[in-house]
N, C-alpha and C positions, 0 to 999 in steps of 0.2 A: 504494500500499500504506500509506503513512503516514497518510492521511486516513481510510481505511475501517476499520482494525482498532482504532481507539481504544476504542470501547465494547465490543468483543468480548472474551469470556472466553478465557483461555488453554486450549487443548484438552489432551487427554491426551498427545498427541505428534504430531509431523509426520514424514513419511517423504519423503525426496528420493532418487530413484535417478538416478545419474549414469553417464556413460560418456564416453570420449574422443570428441571430435567425429567423427573418421574412423570409429570403431566404430559410433556412432549412425547416421551417414549410410549406412553399409554395411547395417546392419540394416533401415533404412527402405527402401533400394533393394531389398532381398531380399523384404520383405513387401509393398511398394507404399506410396506416400504416401497419407495420408488427407486431406490438405489442402494448400493452397498454402504453408503454413508448414513443410512437410517437403520442401523442394525441393533438397536437396543439402547439401554440406559447409558452405556459408555459413550456412544456417539452423540447422544442428546446432551450429556455433560460437556463434551468438547464443543458442541455447537453453541451452547449457552455461554461458555467461556469466550469463544471467538467473537460472538456478537457483542458481549460486554466490552471486550477489548476494542472492537471496531467503533462502538458508540463513544468510548472515551477518546479515541484518536480523532474522530470526526468532531467532537465537541471542542477539543483542544485547538483544532484548525479553524474553528468558527463556523462550521457547517450548521445550519438550522436543523434541529433534530427533534423528533418526537419518538419517544420510546414508551411502548405500552406493554404492560405485563398482562398476558392473556390467561394466566393460570386459572383464574376463577371467573374471568369475564366471558359472557356469552358473545357469540359472533355479532349479534345485533348491537350490543353495547359498543363493541370495537368499531363497527361501521358508523354508528352515530357519532362517536367521539372523533373519528377521523374526518367525517363529513363536517363536523363543527369546526375542526381545525382548518380544513380547506376553506370553508366559508370565511373564517376569520382572516386568513391570509389573503383572500380575494377581496376583502372589504365588504362582504355582504352584510347589510344592516340587520341587527337583531339576531345574528348567528354567532356561534363561536363560544357559547357559554359553557359547553360541556367540558368536564375535566377527566383526566385519565386516572 
């Protein structure tokens, strides 16, 4: 990451959805793995650690960042929260009051 993003422009914002490793592993087990990188609790722990590291690096570089913990959030809540954040960034009146 350090070498690749140097000349890149900062985007509007980044979104990172997280979950406790056990929750992520259970969700993957329920829907089925899509690759060898989704092979159980070990890979879920690694993924959580890597996303945490990425979020820290992005924040240090001034990237606008929204991180939502989806461990107990329903998909509808995540969608409403992200929609509110988008509306807030777009300057839509009366929107953007939701919190993560």
